[in-house]
N, C-alpha and C positions, 0 to 999 in steps of 0.2 A: 526259434527254439523255445521249448517249454520253460516256464519258470514257476517255482514253488515258493510260497510264503508260509513259513512255520510260525504258529502262535501256540501258546500254552494249551488252549482248548480246541484248536482247529488247525487245519492245513488246507491251503488252497493252491491248486495247480492250474495254469492257464497256458494256452498256445493259440496263435493265430497265423493265418497264411492267406495270401492273395491267390485267388483262383480265377482263371480265365474261363468262366462258365456262368450261365444265368442262375439267379436265385432259385428258379424252378428246378433246374438240373440238380443243384445241391440238395434241395428239399426232397426231391424224389429219391435220392440215395439215402438220406438220413431217415426217411420214414418207411423204407421197405425192409422190414426186419429179416426176412428170409434171405435177402441178398447180401447182408453184411459180411458173412464169411467169404463170399466170392471176391470182394474188393478190399476188405480190411484185414491186414495181417494180425490185428490185435483182438479180433472177436472170433470165438469158436462158434457161438450160436446165440440167437435171440428168438425166444418163443413168445408169441403173442403179436397182436396188431398194435402198431405205434399210433395211438390216437388218444385224445384227452380222456383221462380217467381210467384208461386200461392198465392192466397188470402185465408185466413182462418178466421173463426169466432169461437172464443174460449169463453166458459163460465167456470168460475172458482169458486170453493167453497169460495175463499177469498172475492169475490164480486159477488154473484149469480145474482144480478139484472142487471149487466152490461155485454155486449157482446164486447169483444176485437176484433177489426178488424186488422188483422196482415198480413204481407207479408213474404214469405219465402225468405230470403236474401242470404243465403249460404246453399249449399247442397253438402257435400263431403262424400259419402258413403265409409265405415261405420264409419267415424271418426268425422265429424263435421256437425252440423245443427244449423242454426241461423234464428230466425224469430223476427219480431218486428213491431213497428209503429213509428210515428213521435216522441213519447216521450221516446222510449227506445228500447232495443233489448235483447233477451234472447239467450244465446249460450249454446248448449249441445256439450260436447266433450267426445269421447270414445277413451281411450288410452290403448293399449295392456299392460298387466302386468302378466308375467308368464303364467299360464293356464287361466287367466281371464283378466279383464279390470279394469281400474280406470275410473269411470264415473264422470264427473263434469258438473255442471250447474251454470251459472252466469247470472244475469240480471242487466243491468245498465239502470237507468231511470234518466232523467234530462233535462235541457235546461235553457234558460234565465229566464223563468217564474217559474221554479221549486220551489224557496223559497216561493212563494205565496201559493202553495197548498201542499207542502211536508208533513205537519202535518196531512193532510186528507188521505194520502196513508197508508194503514195498513202495518205492518211489514211483510216481506216475510219469515222470518227465520223458523217458524214452518211449513209453507207450503212447503218450500224447503226440510226440513228434512223429512217430510212425503212422498214427491214425490220420493226422493232418496231411502227411505226405501221400498216403494211400488215397484219401478222399480227393486231393488235388489231381493225382494221376488219373483216377477213374473219371472224374468230372470233365477234365480237359480232353480225355479220349472220346467223350461223347459229343463234345461241342463241334 
């Protein structure tokens, strides 16, 4: 289950799940932007190629009217992917575990003006739980 830590100038949400699939299978799903809407119930679309330094445009079910303009900040196949904007960053990590992996995702948002609009940002907990469950289902169906 996702958990969120609230601070005065930031908020961080994290979820992790064990998946019976290879790191390469998870990585292939996480880095294919066009396929996200087919397996993730939380993503409407991602435009752009997920690669280091590239720009992405993401539409999420959490706020369908808004397009998030993101940059890929870290890209370490098949272990770590980070993207974000001026307000925050989302980190995806894939850690080998026996015959499978532990997948974790966390997002930290904040900054000096965060207290002014923190109450307007919806909780990520349900969305994170759904994303992790969707990724697990898709990855394990490929294995």
